[in-house]
C-alpha beads as a LAMMPS data file, in Angstrom:
LAMMPS data file: protein, C-alpha beads

91 atoms
90 bonds

1 atom types
1 bond types

-500.0 500.0 xlo xhi
-500.0 500.0 ylo yhi
-500.0 500.0 zlo zhi

Masses

1 110.0

Atoms # bond

1 1 1 -406.678 175.818 -66.304
2 1 1 -403.748 175.872 -63.915
3 1 1 -401.095 178.575 -63.697
4 1 1 -398.620 176.340 -65.552
5 1 1 -401.136 175.778 -68.357
6 1 1 -401.820 179.528 -68.536
7 1 1 -398.086 180.266 -68.759
8 1 1 -397.775 177.714 -71.583
9 1 1 -400.742 179.260 -73.428
10 1 1 -399.267 182.767 -73.072
11 1 1 -395.899 181.499 -74.304
12 1 1 -397.477 179.884 -77.375
13 1 1 -399.755 182.830 -78.154
14 1 1 -397.148 185.554 -77.760
15 1 1 -394.114 183.711 -79.130
16 1 1 -392.278 183.800 -75.799
17 1 1 -390.483 181.100 -73.891
18 1 1 -392.088 179.822 -70.694
19 1 1 -389.735 181.799 -68.453
20 1 1 -390.655 185.067 -70.148
21 1 1 -394.365 184.190 -70.129
22 1 1 -394.178 183.335 -66.417
23 1 1 -392.500 186.673 -65.702
24 1 1 -395.175 188.503 -67.713
25 1 1 -397.973 186.750 -65.817
26 1 1 -396.290 187.505 -62.478
27 1 1 -395.906 191.176 -63.456
28 1 1 -399.610 191.297 -64.382
29 1 1 -400.769 189.764 -61.096
30 1 1 -398.419 192.033 -59.111
31 1 1 -399.763 195.132 -60.898
32 1 1 -403.398 194.112 -60.318
33 1 1 -402.707 193.348 -56.650
34 1 1 -400.911 196.651 -56.125
35 1 1 -403.726 198.650 -57.739
36 1 1 -406.418 196.870 -55.721
37 1 1 -404.480 197.436 -52.475
38 1 1 -404.469 201.171 -53.276
39 1 1 -408.252 201.054 -53.798
40 1 1 -408.094 201.465 -57.580
41 1 1 -410.142 199.398 -60.014
42 1 1 -408.403 197.566 -62.853
43 1 1 -410.454 197.750 -66.074
44 1 1 -409.623 195.706 -69.147
45 1 1 -411.992 196.957 -71.859
46 1 1 -413.864 194.079 -73.472
47 1 1 -412.694 191.605 -70.824
48 1 1 -413.809 192.845 -67.413
49 1 1 -412.884 194.730 -64.282
50 1 1 -411.270 193.789 -60.990
51 1 1 -412.673 195.799 -58.079
52 1 1 -411.635 196.085 -54.442
53 1 1 -414.637 195.646 -52.134
54 1 1 -414.760 196.430 -48.418
55 1 1 -416.829 194.289 -46.088
56 1 1 -417.968 195.833 -42.820
57 1 1 -417.464 194.167 -39.453
58 1 1 -420.481 192.404 -38.057
59 1 1 -421.848 189.460 -36.177
60 1 1 -421.584 185.975 -37.663
61 1 1 -422.649 182.573 -36.414
62 1 1 -420.377 179.571 -36.062
63 1 1 -422.334 176.839 -37.900
64 1 1 -420.758 174.072 -35.835
65 1 1 -421.519 175.443 -32.369
66 1 1 -424.197 178.040 -33.102
67 1 1 -422.237 180.634 -31.108
68 1 1 -422.223 184.252 -32.301
69 1 1 -418.805 185.697 -33.078
70 1 1 -417.597 189.105 -34.201
71 1 1 -416.415 189.117 -37.815
72 1 1 -413.714 191.740 -38.468
73 1 1 -413.877 194.175 -41.380
74 1 1 -412.036 192.912 -44.440
75 1 1 -411.322 193.615 -48.089
76 1 1 -411.667 191.276 -51.036
77 1 1 -411.520 191.439 -54.821
78 1 1 -414.424 190.973 -57.205
79 1 1 -414.389 190.464 -60.957
80 1 1 -417.099 191.954 -63.147
81 1 1 -417.349 190.397 -66.608
82 1 1 -417.078 192.755 -69.589
83 1 1 -419.384 192.727 -72.613
84 1 1 -416.769 191.267 -74.973
85 1 1 -416.075 188.277 -72.723
86 1 1 -419.772 187.779 -72.042
87 1 1 -420.542 187.787 -75.776
88 1 1 -417.709 185.328 -76.469
89 1 1 -419.010 182.930 -73.818
90 1 1 -422.571 183.070 -75.147
91 1 1 -421.837 182.683 -78.855

Bonds

1 1 1 2
2 1 2 3
3 1 3 4
4 1 4 5
5 1 5 6
6 1 6 7
7 1 7 8
8 1 8 9
9 1 9 10
10 1 10 11
11 1 11 12
12 1 12 13
13 1 13 14
14 1 14 15
15 1 15 16
16 1 16 17
17 1 17 18
18 1 18 19
19 1 19 20
20 1 20 21
21 1 21 22
22 1 22 23
23 1 23 24
24 1 24 25
25 1 25 26
26 1 26 27
27 1 27 28
28 1 28 29
29 1 29 30
30 1 30 31
31 1 31 32
32 1 32 33
33 1 33 34
34 1 34 35
35 1 35 36
36 1 36 37
37 1 37 38
38 1 38 39
39 1 39 40
40 1 40 41
41 1 41 42
42 1 42 43
43 1 43 44
44 1 44 45
45 1 45 46
46 1 46 47
47 1 47 48
48 1 48 49
49 1 49 50
50 1 50 51
51 1 51 52
52 1 52 53
53 1 53 54
54 1 54 55
55 1 55 56
56 1 56 57
57 1 57 58
58 1 58 59
59 1 59 60
60 1 60 61
61 1 61 62
62 1 62 63
63 1 63 64
64 1 64 65
65 1 65 66
66 1 66 67
67 1 67 68
68 1 68 69
69 1 69 70
70 1 70 71
71 1 71 72
72 1 72 73
73 1 73 74
74 1 74 75
75 1 75 76
76 1 76 77
77 1 77 78
78 1 78 79
79 1 79 80
80 1 80 81
81 1 81 82
82 1 82 83
83 1 83 84
84 1 84 85
85 1 85 86
86 1 86 87
87 1 87 88
88 1 88 89
89 1 89 90
90 1 90 91
């Protein structure tokens, strides 16, 4: 599903026009991004949780040349599936 298809699905499901649905989706992604940047988890009961994860610096290997390079520390986001979503997928 693309972003445009998701906006259309939100518009149909919530009785909004596509502009309003697009603004709602943008507000949601902005709120999740802001919370993760502050180090807070975003939990949606029954759906799942977005978590900010730190990755330590370390040595990595360039697969093309075989040379060792220093990998800087970084942050990324992970999604942990909730029980409600898991049950819906497996039913």
